[in-house]
MMTF fields as JSON, N, C-alpha, C and O atoms, coordinates in Angstrom:
{
  "mmtfVersion": "1.0.0",
  "mmtfProducer": "UNKNOWN",
  "numBonds": 367,
  "numAtoms": 368,
  "numGroups": 92,
  "numChains": 1,
  "numModels": 1,
  "chainsPerModel": [1],
  "groupsPerChain": [92],
  "chainIdList": ["A"],
  "bondAtomList": [4, 2, 8, 6, 12, 10, 16, 14, 20, 18, 24, 22, 28, 26, 32, 30, 36, 34, 40, 38, 44, 42, 48, 46, 52, 50, 56, 54, 60, 58, 64, 62, 68, 66, 72, 70, 76, 74, 80, 78, 84, 82, 88, 86, 92, 90, 96, 94, 100, 98, 104, 102, 108, 106, 112, 110, 116, 114, 120, 118, 124, 122, 128, 126, 132, 130, 136, 134, 140, 138, 144, 142, 148, 146, 152, 150, 156, 154, 160, 158, 164, 162, 168, 166, 172, 170, 176, 174, 180, 178, 184, 182, 188, 186, 192, 190, 196, 194, 200, 198, 204, 202, 208, 206, 212, 210, 216, 214, 220, 218, 224, 222, 228, 226, 232, 230, 236, 234, 240, 238, 244, 242, 248, 246, 252, 250, 256, 254, 260, 258, 264, 262, 268, 266, 272, 270, 276, 274, 280, 278, 284, 282, 288, 286, 292, 290, 296, 294, 300, 298, 304, 302, 308, 306, 312, 310, 316, 314, 320, 318, 324, 322, 328, 326, 332, 330, 336, 334, 340, 338, 344, 342, 348, 346, 352, 350, 356, 354, 360, 358, 364, 362],
  "bondOrderList": [1, 1, 1, 1, 1, 1, 1, 1, 1, 1, 1, 1, 1, 1, 1, 1, 1, 1, 1, 1, 1, 1, 1, 1, 1, 1, 1, 1, 1, 1, 1, 1, 1, 1, 1, 1, 1, 1, 1, 1, 1, 1, 1, 1, 1, 1, 1, 1, 1, 1, 1, 1, 1, 1, 1, 1, 1, 1, 1, 1, 1, 1, 1, 1, 1, 1, 1, 1, 1, 1, 1, 1, 1, 1, 1, 1, 1, 1, 1, 1, 1, 1, 1, 1, 1, 1, 1, 1, 1, 1, 1],
  "groupList": [{"groupName": "MET", "atomNameList": ["N", "CA", "C", "O"], "elementList": ["N", "C", "C", "O"], "formalChargeList": [0, 0, 0, 0], "bondAtomList": [1, 0, 2, 1, 3, 2], "bondOrderList": [1, 1, 2], "singleLetterCode": "M", "chemCompType": "L-PEPTIDE LINKING"}, {"groupName": "VAL", "atomNameList": ["N", "CA", "C", "O"], "elementList": ["N", "C", "C", "O"], "formalChargeList": [0, 0, 0, 0], "bondAtomList": [1, 0, 2, 1, 3, 2], "bondOrderList": [1, 1, 2], "singleLetterCode": "V", "chemCompType": "L-PEPTIDE LINKING"}, {"groupName": "ALA", "atomNameList": ["N", "CA", "C", "O"], "elementList": ["N", "C", "C", "O"], "formalChargeList": [0, 0, 0, 0], "bondAtomList": [1, 0, 2, 1, 3, 2], "bondOrderList": [1, 1, 2], "singleLetterCode": "A", "chemCompType": "L-PEPTIDE LINKING"}, {"groupName": "LEU", "atomNameList": ["N", "CA", "C", "O"], "elementList": ["N", "C", "C", "O"], "formalChargeList": [0, 0, 0, 0], "bondAtomList": [1, 0, 2, 1, 3, 2], "bondOrderList": [1, 1, 2], "singleLetterCode": "L", "chemCompType": "L-PEPTIDE LINKING"}, {"groupName": "ASN", "atomNameList": ["N", "CA", "C", "O"], "elementList": ["N", "C", "C", "O"], "formalChargeList": [0, 0, 0, 0], "bondAtomList": [1, 0, 2, 1, 3, 2], "bondOrderList": [1, 1, 2], "singleLetterCode": "N", "chemCompType": "L-PEPTIDE LINKING"}, {"groupName": "GLY", "atomNameList": ["N", "CA", "C", "O"], "elementList": ["N", "C", "C", "O"], "formalChargeList": [0, 0, 0, 0], "bondAtomList": [1, 0, 2, 1, 3, 2], "bondOrderList": [1, 1, 2], "singleLetterCode": "G", "chemCompType": "PEPTIDE LINKING"}, {"groupName": "PHE", "atomNameList": ["N", "CA", "C", "O"], "elementList": ["N", "C", "C", "O"], "formalChargeList": [0, 0, 0, 0], "bondAtomList": [1, 0, 2, 1, 3, 2], "bondOrderList": [1, 1, 2], "singleLetterCode": "F", "chemCompType": "L-PEPTIDE LINKING"}, {"groupName": "HIS", "atomNameList": ["N", "CA", "C", "O"], "elementList": ["N", "C", "C", "O"], "formalChargeList": [0, 0, 0, 0], "bondAtomList": [1, 0, 2, 1, 3, 2], "bondOrderList": [1, 1, 2], "singleLetterCode": "H", "chemCompType": "L-PEPTIDE LINKING"}, {"groupName": "ILE", "atomNameList": ["N", "CA", "C", "O"], "elementList": ["N", "C", "C", "O"], "formalChargeList": [0, 0, 0, 0], "bondAtomList": [1, 0, 2, 1, 3, 2], "bondOrderList": [1, 1, 2], "singleLetterCode": "I", "chemCompType": "L-PEPTIDE LINKING"}, {"groupName": "SER", "atomNameList": ["N", "CA", "C", "O"], "elementList": ["N", "C", "C", "O"], "formalChargeList": [0, 0, 0, 0], "bondAtomList": [1, 0, 2, 1, 3, 2], "bondOrderList": [1, 1, 2], "singleLetterCode": "S", "chemCompType": "L-PEPTIDE LINKING"}, {"groupName": "ARG", "atomNameList": ["N", "CA", "C", "O"], "elementList": ["N", "C", "C", "O"], "formalChargeList": [0, 0, 0, 0], "bondAtomList": [1, 0, 2, 1, 3, 2], "bondOrderList": [1, 1, 2], "singleLetterCode": "R", "chemCompType": "L-PEPTIDE LINKING"}, {"groupName": "THR", "atomNameList": ["N", "CA", "C", "O"], "elementList": ["N", "C", "C", "O"], "formalChargeList": [0, 0, 0, 0], "bondAtomList": [1, 0, 2, 1, 3, 2], "bondOrderList": [1, 1, 2], "singleLetterCode": "T", "chemCompType": "L-PEPTIDE LINKING"}, {"groupName": "GLU", "atomNameList": ["N", "CA", "C", "O"], "elementList": ["N", "C", "C", "O"], "formalChargeList": [0, 0, 0, 0], "bondAtomList": [1, 0, 2, 1, 3, 2], "bondOrderList": [1, 1, 2], "singleLetterCode": "E", "chemCompType": "L-PEPTIDE LINKING"}, {"groupName": "GLN", "atomNameList": ["N", "CA", "C", "O"], "elementList": ["N", "C", "C", "O"], "formalChargeList": [0, 0, 0, 0], "bondAtomList": [1, 0, 2, 1, 3, 2], "bondOrderList": [1, 1, 2], "singleLetterCode": "Q", "chemCompType": "L-PEPTIDE LINKING"}, {"groupName": "LYS", "atomNameList": ["N", "CA", "C", "O"], "elementList": ["N", "C", "C", "O"], "formalChargeList": [0, 0, 0, 0], "bondAtomList": [1, 0, 2, 1, 3, 2], "bondOrderList": [1, 1, 2], "singleLetterCode": "K", "chemCompType": "L-PEPTIDE LINKING"}, {"groupName": "TYR", "atomNameList": ["N", "CA", "C", "O"], "elementList": ["N", "C", "C", "O"], "formalChargeList": [0, 0, 0, 0], "bondAtomList": [1, 0, 2, 1, 3, 2], "bondOrderList": [1, 1, 2], "singleLetterCode": "Y", "chemCompType": "L-PEPTIDE LINKING"}, {"groupName": "ASP", "atomNameList": ["N", "CA", "C", "O"], "elementList": ["N", "C", "C", "O"], "formalChargeList": [0, 0, 0, 0], "bondAtomList": [1, 0, 2, 1, 3, 2], "bondOrderList": [1, 1, 2], "singleLetterCode": "D", "chemCompType": "L-PEPTIDE LINKING"}, {"groupName": "PRO", "atomNameList": ["N", "CA", "C", "O"], "elementList": ["N", "C", "C", "O"], "formalChargeList": [0, 0, 0, 0], "bondAtomList": [1, 0, 2, 1, 3, 2], "bondOrderList": [1, 1, 2], "singleLetterCode": "P", "chemCompType": "L-PEPTIDE LINKING"}, {"groupName": "TRP", "atomNameList": ["N", "CA", "C", "O"], "elementList": ["N", "C", "C", "O"], "formalChargeList": [0, 0, 0, 0], "bondAtomList": [1, 0, 2, 1, 3, 2], "bondOrderList": [1, 1, 2], "singleLetterCode": "W", "chemCompType": "L-PEPTIDE LINKING"}],
  "groupTypeList": [0, 1, 2, 3, 2, 4, 1, 5, 4, 6, 1, 7, 8, 9, 10, 1, 4, 2, 2, 4, 11, 12, 3, 12, 9, 1, 13, 14, 2, 4, 13, 2, 15, 2, 8, 12, 4, 14, 4, 8, 6, 2, 11, 9, 9, 2, 12, 3, 16, 4, 14, 16, 15, 3, 9, 14, 17, 3, 14, 5, 11, 15, 12, 6, 16, 9, 3, 11, 5, 6, 8, 11, 5, 11, 17, 8, 9, 5, 15, 16, 5, 1, 11, 18, 4, 2, 9, 3, 9, 10, 6, 16],
  "groupIdList": [1, 2, 3, 4, 5, 6, 7, 8, 9, 10, 11, 12, 13, 14, 15, 16, 17, 18, 19, 20, 21, 22, 23, 24, 25, 26, 27, 28, 29, 30, 31, 32, 33, 34, 35, 36, 37, 38, 39, 40, 41, 42, 43, 44, 45, 46, 47, 48, 49, 50, 51, 52, 53, 54, 55, 56, 57, 58, 59, 60, 61, 62, 63, 64, 65, 66, 67, 68, 69, 70, 71, 72, 73, 74, 75, 76, 77, 78, 79, 80, 81, 82, 83, 84, 85, 86, 87, 88, 89, 90, 91, 92],
  "secStructList": [7, 7, 7, 7, 7, 7, 1, 2, 2, 2, 2, 2, 2, 2, 2, 2, 2, 2, 2, 2, 2, 2, 2, 2, 2, 2, 2, 2, 2, 2, 2, 2, 2, 2, 2, 6, 6, 6, 6, 7, 7, 7, 1, 5, 2, 2, 2, 2, 2, 6, 6, 6, 1, 7, 1, 1, 7, 7, 1, 1, 5, 7, 5, 7, 7, 6, 6, 6, 7, 7, 7, 7, 1, 7, 7, 5, 7, 1, 1, 6, 6, 7, 7, 5, 7, 6, 6, 6, 1, 1, 5, 7],
  "xCoordList": [-63.44, -62.449, -62.238, -62.891, -61.541, -61.778, -60.705, -60.636, -59.624, -58.612, -58.426, -58.955, -58.048, -57.474, -56.557, -55.702, -56.093, -54.925, -54.522, -55.21, -52.881, -52.042, -52.619, -52.513, -53.133, -53.176, -51.881, -51.276, -51.667, -50.111, -49.081, -48.242, -49.125, -48.282, -48.624, -47.846, -50.096, -50.947, -50.237, -49.553, -50.715, -50.964, -49.143, -48.967, -48.131, -46.438, -46.399, -45.663, -46.96, -46.764, -47.529, -47.44, -48.17, -48.978, -48.066, -47.818, -47.804, -46.989, -45.728, -45.681, -44.488, -43.259, -43.885, -42.98, -45.33, -45.235, -45.602, -45.178, -46.399, -46.367, -44.991, -44.77, -44.145, -42.817, -42.236, -41.811, -42.445, -41.631, -42.126, -41.322, -43.121, -43.792, -43.513, -43.275, -43.554, -43.299, -41.576, -40.927, -41.154, -39.533, -39.376, -38.676, -39.931, -40.016, -40.732, -40.58, -41.396, -41.729, -41.261, -41.704, -40.242, -39.328, -37.938, -37.017, -37.892, -36.623, -36.936, -36.262, -37.881, -38.812, -39.265, -39.448, -39.359, -39.653, -38.016, -37.79, -36.867, -35.386, -35.337, -35.337, -35.282, -35.054, -35.656, -35.148, -36.779, -37.689, -37.104, -37.046, -36.597, -35.596, -34.319, -33.74, -33.47, -32.91, -32.859, -31.871, -34.024, -34.314, -34.073, -33.478, -34.91, -35.2, -34.084, -34.367, -32.779, -32.082, -30.55, -29.756, -30.273, -29.045, -28.392, -27.215, -29.565, -28.768, -27.989, -27.29, -28.277, -28.407, -29.534, -30.462, -29.073, -30.132, -30.439, -29.518, -31.571, -31.871, -31.051, -30.68, -30.725, -29.758, -30.741, -30.123, -32.135, -32.876, -34.304, -34.559, -35.211, -36.607, -36.911, -37.836, -36.45, -37.097, -37.389, -38.373, -36.172, -35.938, -37.434, -38.284, -37.244, -38.567, -39.908, -40.745, -40.23, -41.624, -41.819, -43.001, -40.561, -41.122, -41.054, -40.764, -41.391, -41.717, -42.788, -42.882, -43.54, -44.352, -44.269, -44.973, -42.961, -42.658, -42.675, -42.044, -43.739, -44.868, -46.169, -46.603, -46.848, -49.131, -49.027, -50.17, -47.967, -48.891, -47.646, -46.7, -47.763, -46.14, -45.589, -46.235, -44.252, -43.667, -44.248, -44.533, -44.186, -44.281, -42.875, -42.572, -41.708, -40.194, -39.6, -40.028, -38.256, -37.219, -35.782, -35.043, -35.383, -34.606, -33.485, -33.605, -32.232, -31.14, -30.531, -30.576, -30.14, -29.75, -28.229, -27.885, -27.122, -26.23, -26.66, -27.734, -25.92, -26.548, -26.021, -26.593, -24.77, -24.151, -25.121, -25.498, -25.503, -26.594, -27.362, -27.742, -27.803, -29.187, -29.498, -30.592, -28.824, -29.049, -29.18, -28.123, -29.855, -30.236, -29.006, -28.308, -28.476, -27.568, -27.795, -28.815, -26.768, -27.368, -28.62, -28.706, -29.495, -30.188, -31.842, -32.462, -32.125, -33.837, -34.78, -34.918, -35.357, -36.651, -37.989, -38.39, -38.348, -40.055, -40.869, -41.37, -41.145, -42.542, -42.899, -42.587, -43.531, -44.484, -43.758, -42.54, -44.647, -44.219, -43.875, -44.47, -42.619, -41.705, -41.268, -40.795, -41.266, -40.579, -39.502, -39.423, -38.324, -36.724, -36.428, -37.116, -35.196, -34.086, -33.062, -32.675, -32.854, -32.363, -31.348, -31.649, -29.974, -29.556, -28.482, -27.811, -28.456, -27.754, -28.942, -28.476, -30.051, -31.179, -31.676, -32.317, -31.253, -32.111, -33.278, -33.784, -34.065, -35.52, -35.72, -34.881, -36.834, -37.12, -38.258, -39.09, -37.809, -38.599, -39.516, -40.12],
  "yCoordList": [46.768, 47.352, 45.698, 44.729, 45.642, 44.667, 44.202, 44.663, 43.119, 42.994, 42.263, 41.161, 42.573, 41.99, 41.31, 42.13, 40.237, 39.22, 40.013, 40.382, 39.837, 40.198, 39.008, 37.865, 39.197, 38.1, 37.882, 36.82, 38.757, 38.38, 37.618, 36.912, 37.728, 36.939, 35.449, 34.522, 35.481, 34.319, 33.272, 32.251, 33.995, 33.459, 33.021, 31.889, 33.788, 33.382, 32.214, 31.332, 31.877, 31.16, 29.694, 28.524, 30.199, 28.941, 28.228, 27.038, 29.074, 28.742, 28.07, 26.895, 28.48, 27.884, 26.712, 25.913, 26.218, 25.231, 23.72, 22.571, 24.425, 23.74, 22.853, 21.645, 24.139, 24.161, 22.677, 21.556, 23.258, 21.79, 20.951, 20.16, 20.481, 19.36, 18.691, 17.486, 19.54, 18.43, 18.285, 17.581, 19.009, 18.904, 17.621, 16.785, 17.357, 15.958, 15.254, 14.097, 15.176, 13.863, 13.462, 12.441, 14.244, 13.824, 13.527, 13.038, 13.946, 13.383, 12.148, 11.194, 11.991, 10.324, 9.117, 7.927, 9.676, 9.002, 8.696, 7.502, 9.495, 9.166, 8.047, 6.9, 8.428, 6.626, 5.303, 4.182, 5.681, 4.858, 3.919, 2.696, 5.252, 4.39, 4.014, 3.338, 4.2, 4.108, 2.442, 1.733, 2.025, 0.672, -0.402, -1.4, 0.053, -0.471, -0.532, -1.337, 0.13, 0.069, 0.075, 0.983, -0.737, -1.388, -0.217, 0.144, 0.346, 1.99, 3.335, 4.308, 3.049, 3.85, 5.445, 5.579, 6.316, 7.353, 7.841, 7.997, 8.259, 9.461, 10.652, 11.097, 11.252, 12.437, 13.462, 14.526, 13.712, 14.562, 13.846, 12.657, 14.94, 14.461, 14.135, 13.325, 14.487, 13.795, 12.396, 11.871, 11.825, 10.251, 9.716, 8.834, 10.413, 9.89, 10.081, 9.355, 11.059, 11.376, 10.58, 10.355, 9.749, 9.279, 7.486, 6.575, 7.555, 5.505, 6.451, 7.673, 5.64, 5.5, 5.859, 5.496, 6.853, 7.161, 7.918, 8.086, 9.015, 10.032, 10.157, 9.805, 10.587, 10.504, 11.399, 11.696, 12.675, 14.056, 14.575, 14.483, 15.224, 16.412, 17.128, 17.572, 17.099, 17.51, 19.415, 19.588, 20.381, 21.839, 22.214, 22.932, 21.363, 21.751, 20.946, 20.128, 21.519, 20.819, 20.68, 21.649, 19.665, 18.946, 17.866, 16.923, 18.538, 17.711, 16.796, 17.381, 15.662, 14.651, 14.267, 13.706, 14.311, 13.376, 12.244, 11.901, 11.277, 10.011, 9.251, 8.178, 9.647, 8.303, 8.672, 7.775, 10.183, 10.227, 10.834, 11.299, 10.974, 11.07, 12.869, 13.355, 13.445, 14.476, 16.318, 16.87, 16.641, 17.886, 18.212, 18.261, 18.524, 19.33, 20.773, 20.888, 21.888, 23.098, 23.698, 23.558, 24.302, 25.573, 25.082, 25.431, 23.947, 23.707, 24.974, 26.048, 24.441, 25.526, 24.717, 23.554, 25.718, 25.194, 25.146, 24.102, 26.465, 25.834, 26.762, 27.666, 27.44, 28.216, 29.717, 29.891, 30.628, 31.865, 32.529, 32.331, 33.602, 34.001, 33.317, 33.778, 31.782, 31.172, 30.696, 30.082, 30.908, 30.675, 29.932, 29.719, 29.131, 28.019, 28.965, 30.124, 28.203, 28.928, 27.505, 26.765, 27.557, 26.684, 26.182, 25.154, 27.019, 26.895, 25.969, 25.397, 25.797, 25.519, 24.222, 23.279, 24.33, 22.887, 23.094, 22.331, 24.039, 24.167, 25.569, 26.422, 25.829, 27.171, 27.588, 27.01, 29.117, 30.209, 31.092, 31.946],
  "zCoordList": [17.856, 16.759, 15.978, 16.365, 15.201, 14.378, 13.531, 12.392, 14.033, 13.387, 11.729, 11.59, 11.1, 9.782, 9.502, 9.168, 9.396, 9.734, 7.551, 6.599, 7.908, 6.916, 6.036, 6.479, 4.994, 3.745, 2.87, 2.727, 2.475, 1.937, 2.762, 2.203, 3.841, 4.605, 5.009, 5.238, 5.032, 5.102, 3.573, 3.636, 2.36, 1.617, 1.162, 0.71, 1.288, 1.673, 2.683, 2.241, 3.953, 4.756, 4.051, 4.424, 3.087, 3.021, 1.633, 1.437, 1.043, -0.245, 0.368, 0.004, 1.33, 1.79, 2.663, 2.902, 3.348, 3.956, 2.581, 2.458, 1.953, 0.535, -0.014, -0.099, -0.359, -1.166, -0.058, -0.337, 0.99, 2.339, 2.181, 1.69, 2.287, 2.375, 0.939, 0.853, -0.188, -1.329, -1.367, -2.142, -0.486, -0.274, 0.336, -0.235, 1.416, 2.505, 1.448, 1.838, 0.395, 0.007, -1.141, -1.668, -1.733, -2.781, -2.231, -2.885, -0.725, -0.52, -0.087, -0.476, 0.685, 0.561, -0.44, -0.18, -1.411, -2.914, -2.879, -2.685, -3.02, -3.33, -2.519, -2.966, -0.953, -0.352, -0.731, -0.731, -1.032, -1.764, -2.877, -3.006, -3.809, -5.262, -4.747, -5.598, -3.467, -3.313, -2.884, -3.074, -2.322, -1.821, -2.27, -1.862, -3.714, -4.573, -5.61, -6.498, -5.795, -6.998, -6.08, -6.326, -5.266, -4.633, -3.854, -3.871, -3.088, -2.661, -3.867, -3.582, -4.65, -5.722, -5.957, -6.755, -5.078, -5.408, -6.33, -7.132, -6.686, -8.064, -7.933, -6.847, -9.276, -9.338, -9.603, -9.559, -9.893, -10.263, -10.152, -10.345, -9.77, -9.511, -10.791, -10.856, -11.86, -13.028, -13.269, -13.789, -12.711, -12.29, -11.392, -11.516, -10.813, -9.997, -10.23, -9.695, -11.036, -11.507, -12.448, -12.707, -13.438, -14.149, -14.004, -14.78, -12.897, -11.759, -10.925, -11.041, -10.095, -9.222, -7.676, -6.734, -7.753, -6.468, -5.948, -4.904, -6.712, -6.307, -6.563, -7.659, -5.759, -6.223, -6.644, -6.992, -7.081, -8.247, -8.34, -7.557, -9.559, -10.727, -9.375, -8.425, -9.584, -8.728, -9.782, -10.968, -8.644, -8.775, -9.188, -10.141, -7.958, -8.172, -9.19, -10.005, -8.838, -9.081, -8.893, -9.074, -8.58, -7.515, -8.188, -8.97, -7.422, -8.172, -6.409, -5.326, -6.547, -5.546, -5.319, -6.359, -4.405, -4.307, -4.626, -4.131, -5.593, -6.073, -4.93, -4.737, -3.879, -2.984, -1.636, -0.882, -1.408, -0.178, 0.011, 1.085, -1.131, -1.834, -1.204, -1.49, -0.653, -0.016, -1.078, -1.386, -1.271, -2.24, -2.32, -1.307, -3.691, -4.231, -5.103, -5.782, -5.047, -5.876, -5.11, -3.89, -5.767, -5.584, -6.326, -7.331, -5.018, -5.966, -6.273, -5.686, -7.392, -7.893, -7.035, -7.051, -6.442, -5.778, -6.677, -7.094, -7.165, -8.25, -7.638, -8.413, -6.42, -5.97, -6.104, -6.127, -6.177, -5.963, -4.832, -3.772, -4.988, -3.492, -2.748, -1.709, -3.041, -2.122, -2.491, -3.555, -1.588, -1.866, -1.222, -0.224, -1.485, -0.617, 0.47, 0.323, 1.356, 2.07, 2.842, 3.778, 1.906, 2.135, 3.185, 3.087, 4.107, 5.383, 6.226, 7.211, 6.038, 7.074, 6.094, 6.558, 4.572, 3.594, 3.818, 4.64, 3.285, 3.188, 2.87, 3.159, 2.27, 1.776, 2.778, 3.477, 2.45, 3.199, 2.544, 3.193]
}
């Protein structure tokens, strides 16, 4: 008997992991931004993209609270089939 993996599930899990990795990177970039800007956080990922805080262009779009640096609203992941889980502040 040969077991075949569910390729669709594997692809989805890979996209979710990529989206959450990007999310962590953009949050850390926003912390670095705040350190260099007298504790004022960026309000969007576009502000970080225009500087040298990220190692590569983002696939997603993110908005932040300028006082706390936390994600606000609903981020767009840029990865097909990935949705935002607001209660856990991550992509699923």
